[in-house]
N, C-alpha and C positions, 0 to 999 in steps of 0.2 A: 818550578820553572828550571828550564835549561836554557844555556845561551849558547849559540852557535854562531861563528863568523866562518864564511865559505868565500873563497875566491873564485874567479872564473877558471882557473885551471884545474879546478877540482880539490885544491888543499883546503883543509877545514881545520878550525880550532873548536874544540868543545870545553867550554871553560870549566876547569876541574872543580872549583868551587862557586856557588851561585852567589852574586852580589846580595847584600842585604836589601838594596833598593835601586831602582832604574828611573831616571829622570828624563822625560821627553819634553822638550819645549818647543812649542808652536806659537807664531805670530802672525798677525796680519799686517800687510804693507798699508800704511794709510796716506792718504793724500790731505793735506790740510788747506782749505779754503777760508779766506778772510772775508766775511759778508757783513757790510756795513751794519744793518739792522739785526744781523744775528750774533755776529762776532765770529769765532773760528768754528768751522764745521770740519769734521773728519770723514772722511769716505773711504771705505776699503778698495784698494786697487791691488788685489792679488795677495799672494802670501810669501812670507819668509822661509827658506828651505828649513824643515824640522832639525833640531839638534838633539841627539841621544847621549847620555853619559852615566857613568858609575864608577864607582870604586870597588877594588877588591884586591884579591892576593892570589899569588900562585905558590900553592905549598911546596917547601923543599922536600927533600928525598925522606928525610925523617918523618915527614907526615903523610907520604904517599899511600899508606894503608889506613889511614883513619877514616872512620864512617862517614864523614861528611864529604870526603874526596870522591868525585863522580868518574873522572877520567883523567888520571895523572899523567902529566909529561914534565920533563925538567923545566924548571922556570926560565932558565937561560934559553931554551929552545923557544918557548912561548914568546919570550920579549924579542928574539930574533925575527920571528915570523911577522909579529904585529909591527915591528920596527920597520921591517922591509916593506909591508903592504903600504905602510903611512909614506915612507920616504919615495915610492915609485907612484904613488898615486893611484893605488889599485882599488877598484870598486869592489867591494864586498858585500855579500848579503849577510844582514844581521837578521837573525830569527831567535826570538824568545818564545818559548813554548808556553802555553796558558794565557798568553797576552795576545793583542791584535798586532805585535811589532814583528813584521816581516818586510824590510826593506833594503833596497840597494843603498848603501853609504859609502862615504870616504872617511878615514881615519884622519881628523883633523888636529888631534892631539893625543899623545900618550907619552905620560909621566911615569916613571918607574923607580922605587926605591929598595935596595937591598938591606935587610938587617935581621937582627933575631938569631937565636941560636939553631933553628931549624931549617936555614937556608931558604927562608920565605923572600918572596918579592911582592911588596905592595905596590898597586898601580892605580891610576886614575886616567880614564881613557874618555874621549869625546869624538862622537862621529857626527857627520853632517850628510843629510839625505841627498842622494845623488838624483839630481832632476835633469833630464833631457833638454838641450836647447835646440829648438829646430828654427832654422831660419828658411823663408821661403823668398822666391825670386817673385817679381811683381806678376809674372804670368801664372805661376803656380798658386799665387794668393787669389787672383781673379778666378782661376779653375776652380778652386776648392769654394769660394764664394758662390759661383754657379751651380756648383753641385748641391750645396746646402738649400739654395733656393728651388732646386727642382725636386727635393723630397718632400713627400707630404709631412704635413705636421701631425703629431700623434692627437689621437682624440682627446677631449677634455675629460 
């Protein structure tokens, strides 16, 4: 697996060390109803934006030629780029090869710690799926509804 973060301006980060694991959290949004004879009933009403997170490290210069390092860049540079994207609310494309993960995301949290004798930077990152918010005027909504009524329904 290889991890890539790409910004709309074309700037890209290829993580130098593949994280051990990646966590993808998905949830349904539920609406709860209290029915006298049945008790509480939960009905799905959409979904919550997906959250993707992992822990890793950016190897210091002393390890840049190690066999486990894919594409070395100074850890300070990596931290600056990710922090800038997070602070500006930049939408980035997350691609993890060999998985179905290929999403537009925002960086919701980025924590990093410097330590060790190699100049490494340990980090934790969480991204949240970027979903488009589309708001229609009443006339646009009616127009879309009329178009959907005119379309023939697919055969069974």
